[in-house]
C-alpha positions in Angstrom: 0.0 0.0 0.0 2.8 2.4 0.8 4.2 2.2 -2.7 0.9 3.4 -4.2 0.7 6.3 -1.8 4.2 7.5 -2.9 3.3 7.2 -6.6 0.0 9.1 -6.0 1.8 11.9 -4.2 4.4 12.1 -6.9 1.7 12.5 -9.6 -0.1 15.1 -7.4 3.2 17.0 -7.1 3.8 17.0 -10.8 0.2 18.3 -11.5 0.7 21.1 -8.9 3.8 22.2 -10.8 2.1 22.3 -14.1 -1.3 23.8 -13.2 -2.2 27.1 -11.5 -3.7 26.9 -8.1 -7.4 27.4 -8.4 -9.8 29.0 -5.9 -12.8 26.8 -4.9 -15.1 28.8 -7.2 -12.6 28.4 -10.2 -12.3 24.7 -9.4 -16.1 24.3 -9.4 -16.2 25.5 -13.0 -12.9 24.4 -14.5 -12.6 21.0 -12.9 -16.1 20.0 -12.0 -17.7 21.5 -15.1 -19.9 24.1 -13.4 -21.1 27.4 -14.8 -20.6 30.9 -13.4 -23.7 33.1 -13.0 -24.7 34.9 -16.2 -23.6 38.6 -16.5 -21.2 38.1 -13.4 -17.9 37.4 -15.2 -15.1 40.0 -15.5 -14.7 39.4 -19.2 -18.4 39.6 -20.2 -18.2 43.3 -21.3 -14.4 43.4 -21.4 -13.0 45.2 -24.5 -9.2 44.9 -24.0 -6.9 43.9 -26.9 -4.8 40.8 -26.4 -5.0 37.1 -25.8 -7.4 35.1 -23.5 -5.6 32.2 -21.9 -6.6 29.1 -19.9 -6.8 29.9 -16.2 -5.5 26.4 -15.3 -2.5 26.0 -17.6 -1.9 29.3 -19.4 -2.5 28.0 -22.9 -3.6 30.7 -25.4 -7.2 30.1 -26.3 -8.8 33.2 -28.0 -7.8 36.5 -29.6 -9.7 39.6 -28.5 -10.6 40.4 -32.1 -12.7 37.3 -32.1 -14.8 38.3 -29.1 -18.2 39.8 -29.7 -21.2 40.8 -27.6 -23.9 38.1 -27.9 -25.9 39.5 -24.9 -26.0 35.9 -23.5 -24.3 36.7 -20.1 -20.9 35.2 -20.8 -18.0 36.2 -23.0 -18.6 35.0 -26.6 -16.0 34.3 -29.4 -16.7 33.3 -33.0 -13.2 31.8 -33.5 -10.4 30.1 -31.5 -6.7 30.0 -31.7 -6.0 26.9 -33.9 -5.6 23.7 -31.9 -6.4 25.4 -28.6 -10.0 24.1 -28.1 -11.3 20.5 -28.0 -15.0 19.8 -28.5 -16.6 17.1 -26.4 -20.2 15.9 -26.5 -21.8 17.3 -23.3 -23.2 15.0 -20.6 -26.7 16.3 -21.4 -26.4 14.7 -24.9 -27.4 17.9 -26.7 -24.8 20.6 -26.3 -21.1 20.5 -27.2 -18.7 21.2 -24.4 -15.5 23.1 -25.1 -12.3 22.3 -23.1 -8.7 23.5 -23.2 -6.9 21.2 -25.6 -3.8 21.3 -23.4 -5.1 20.5 -20.0 -8.8 19.6 -20.4 -10.1 22.5 -18.3 -13.9 23.1 -18.8 -14.4 26.4 -20.6 -18.1 26.4 -21.6 -20.0 25.4 -24.7 -20.1 26.0 -28.4 -23.2 26.7 -30.5 -23.6 26.8 -34.2 -26.4 28.2 -36.4 -27.4 31.2 -34.4 -26.3 33.7 -37.1 -24.9 36.1 -34.6 -21.7 36.7 -36.7 -20.7 35.8 -40.2 -18.8 32.8 -38.9 -22.1 31.5 -37.5 -20.5 30.0 -34.3 -20.5 31.1 -30.7 -18.1 29.9 -28.1 -19.9 30.7 -24.8 -17.0 30.8 -22.2 -17.0 31.2 -18.5 -14.9 34.3 -17.5 -13.6 32.5 -14.5 -11.9 29.8 -16.7 -9.7 32.5 -18.4 -7.0 35.0 -17.8 -5.9 37.8 -20.2 -2.6 38.9 -21.6 -2.9 42.5 -23.0 -1.3 43.3 -26.3 1.9 45.3 -26.1 1.2 48.8 -27.4 3.5 50.1 -30.1 5.3 53.4 -29.3 
């Protein structure tokens, strides 16, 4: 039994070094696939220029120029950085979940056919699942 405990602790230690420490609220959404309250996230009306990253591992997910106001209560994007997002059939059997392709963090859901943009796709993302790196302004 002891040998298994040592291996388990080593794996936990490795994960701790790779992933950011999450608050309980962040963990509820990112790890346990929860949803933040609509219109409560810090990026819902955010207009900054730069890159949105995964809160858990730091992978680049979305560019600010792909963000649009869908009035749904969560940040919406009509495109992702190539290879950054993985689509998974949601447990409800109807929706498509989106997760970080690098670490598997739950981000939200993707919807097609709503005609909100010319790309006709909406990534509905929990603000709490992302961080933001502002663009460096040119002098």
